[in-house]
C-alpha angles and dihedrals in degrees: 000000000000116000135186111262122202111202129202095200114200095152103047096248092149123197118022129192122196133188126187119206135149095351093311133108116212110199126188124193111205094203120084103245095181086226125179103197138002119213116195134190141089116324144176137223109208121189133180135177116221122128084346139346112290127181137176140181131216140156118256091185126021115206097178149331120221139171111266120249117256109255116001117022123245120196132185118202129185110234115242136162118283118229127195132175128169137175118189104313096339122089152131134226119198123190143127107304143180128205114209111204111218113191114229090003145069116295118243123229124203120194120190122210104186134159114254132190096245122108113221109249132207117207119202112205095175112037092179125050122187125189116234099213102036140034095260130126137179131197124206134194136166131209143140090307092055129242119359125187146172129201122203125187102188098160138060140228096082135080102225143340130210142195115222129194113211122194118191134179117191117184098174125248136315138184090242101050108012110213108023104208129139119189126186122184125199125185108225101181144351129198140178125224111298094019132112131188136182136191119263 
């Protein structure tokens, strides 16, 4: 089926047509890119703000590498979940991606953010957490409504206890950025001795 494609065009690729069918995205670039090869798979855009804003692209998974079509370029991508995590001016975007090899010129990257029929799932490996230095416990569960939790401070001898949710994306290392790791922490709950709280 044909779908509307919104393009953020930083490489001057021009008009783009996209069809979704059987878990695949078939993308056609109307402009003649004079490409040599097309490498498809699952890629990441990593960006970091230091002395200035720097960004780089690379494939995390390579599905295939084919000779480019003569004239306009046609690309087939396998649909996968898109993942994004950012903290301040540092972040990473992961999604199906294609690298278009342009001889004697800058390569062109195409990243596809498309809806897929897969519900994000949270797996809980430790449903019960117990603090080592205080009488505090937390229970976790996951269902259709997402992550649910409770925090119980049944002891004394401490001022407060908290439950923190940490999200981390690690895409390895690169020459541009070194260790590519983004960590975002979110405080879910905080209690004082004798208190308990649970998610609603």
